[in-house]
N, C-alpha and C positions, 0 to 999 in steps of 0.2 A: 700348059694343063693343072688342076685343083687337086691336090690329095685329098682323099677320101677318108676321116677317121670314123674308125665303129667305135661307138663308144654308148654309154647308157644316158640317157635325158631325164633329168629332174628341174621339176619345178616343186617350190614351195609358198604355200600362201597360209598368215597371221591374219586370225578371225578371232573377237573377243569371243567367250563363251564362258557354261558355267556347269561344273558335273555334277548330277545330283541322283536320285533314285526316282523309280515308277512309281506312278501312284501307289499308293498302299492298297491291301484289301484286309479286312478284318478277317479273322479267325475265330467262329464259334465254336468255345468248345462243348461237346458233349458226355465231360464227366461230369458226373453232381459232386457237388462241393463246394469247398472254400479255395480260391486262388492264392496259395502261398507262396509262392516264390515267384520271380518273371527275372529275366536276362537285364542288365541298363538297357538302357532307351539308347537304340543306334547300336545295337550288338548284332551281330552276325552268327544266325544258328544255322549251320549244316545236319547233313544228314546223322540219324543214329543220335543227335544231342537233343538232350530238353530242352521242348520249347518254353514250356513254363510248369509249375506244379500244383495241384490240387490235391488240400487234404495231406500235403508233401511228399505226395506221387507222382511220378515223371512222366507228363504227356511228352511223347520224343518224336520229333520231326523224321516225317520220310518224304520219298519225292515218289509222285504218281498223280495221276487226273483223276484218279475215281475217289470219293470221300469214302471216309472208314464209316459205313452206316449199319456194321451188325458187330459182333460178337466173331472172332476166327478161331476155331477148334477142327483137331484132326476129321478129318476125311470131308469138308467141306471145298468147294470148286468156285471159279470165278476170276473175274480182272481183278479184283482185289487180292485175292489169294495169290496173283502174280504178281503184282505190286511188292509184294512182303517177300518174296523169295527171291526176287532182282536186290531186293533193298538188302537185305540179309548177305548175300553171295558177295554184292560190292562191299559189305562193310566186314567181308574175312570171317564169316561163321558158316560158310560150305552148306548154305540151303539149296533145294534141288532149283532144277529150271521147269517152270509149266504153272498150272494154273491148279493146282492138287495139292489141299497141306496133309503133307503126307507125315509118317511119322519122324523120317530127317527134317522134315520144317519144324516140328513139336521140338526136337534136339536142338535146332539153332537159334529157336526162338528162347528157349529156356536160356541158353548161355548165354545169349545177348540182354537178357535179364539181369541175370547175378553179375554180370560187368556193371549193368548202370544200380545197381544195390537193390535193386526192386526182384520181388518174391519171383522162383522161377518156375512158375505153373506150367509153361510151355503154351500157354494158351494167350490171344492179344483179345482183351476187352476194348467193348466199340469206344469208349472214350480213352482209349492209352493212347492213341496214334493218331497224328494229324500228318495228311496226307498234303503237299503242295506241290503243283508245278514249279521247274526248276530249281537251280542249283544249289539256294541257300535263303534263308529269311533273314530280313531285319528286323529285330522288334521297335515296336512303336510304345503310346504311354498308356497304360493300366495300372491303374494301384491295387495293392495288398488288399484284401479284405474281399473282393469282389464274387459275386457268383458267379460260376461256371454249372455251365448246362440250357438246356432251349428254354428262351424269354418266349414267354406269351402276351400278347399284346391286352390292356387289361380293358380294351374298347376295340373287339372282334368286328363291330360293323361299322366301325368310324368313315373306312372309305363309303362303306355306301352311304350313311346320313351325310356327308360331305355330298355328295352326287345328288341328292333326292331334295337337298339345300336349295328354295327357290332364291332365282337371282335377283341382284339390288334393286330395291324398286317395286319387287314384283310382289303382291300378296300374297302368302301361301296358300296353296290348294286352288291358284284361280290361272288360268291362263291354259295353254296348249301344254307346254311342259308338266306344270304342277297336276293336271287331271288325267293326261294318261296315264294308263296302267292300271291300277288293283278296280276291278267294278265298283267297290263301296268310295273310293275316292272319286271318279266318274260322277258318281250321283251326289256327293256332298258337294262339289264344283257345281252341276245344273243346279242343287237350290240354291247355293250362294248366288248366282247367275240369275237366276230366277228372283230373287229379293234386291237385286242390286237393282235391276231392270226397271221394278216396281218404285224401287225409292226414284230411282230418274224420272219417270214419268212422273211420279208425286209430282214433285220439284216443276216441272213443265205447266202442268194444270193449275196449281198455286201461281204460279209466273203470268200465266193467261187472266188468272181472275184478278190480280191487280193491277194489269195496264186498263191505263183509259180507255174509253171508248171513242173511236176518232169520231 
């Protein structure tokens, strides 16, 4: 008879690999001004810490999926307010649960702002907080002196202009793609097509005149 022994099965396998970070995401600041401070490249910024500074005022990282799209003051409601309450409560500032910016929320915000050496207003400006999903942020590269705030494309119709550009080898304004669309463009194409047809017909007539009689 064979004895049976109870035990743990274990198997190991070594494979080569390299640890790294997931693909980064760009944080678009909304506070107008100049970026005056950044964490070192590769530094990890956690909840409640300054992600960067604009005009020497901290822009703080909080966790959440809803971006900071408005100023938050007493009486407002919404998922963004719930995120603020949840973050402040986790940081130990005793904010209430729920999606309403109450007097207790304002008191928590005020205490938090003072600990950040910021003005204790009890309100949150749109550009003073950045919400990101996840547990932390790892800084990339951006030089001081860069402007913060929404950027406007100096060529707002660039995509439309590229899309309407004729294909290589195609004469602008001719062919089905170039002639489709606005009635004025179609009329221009018709005139060009008639001129091309007349020119080709003239070439054929002159060629026939030069051909010697059989």
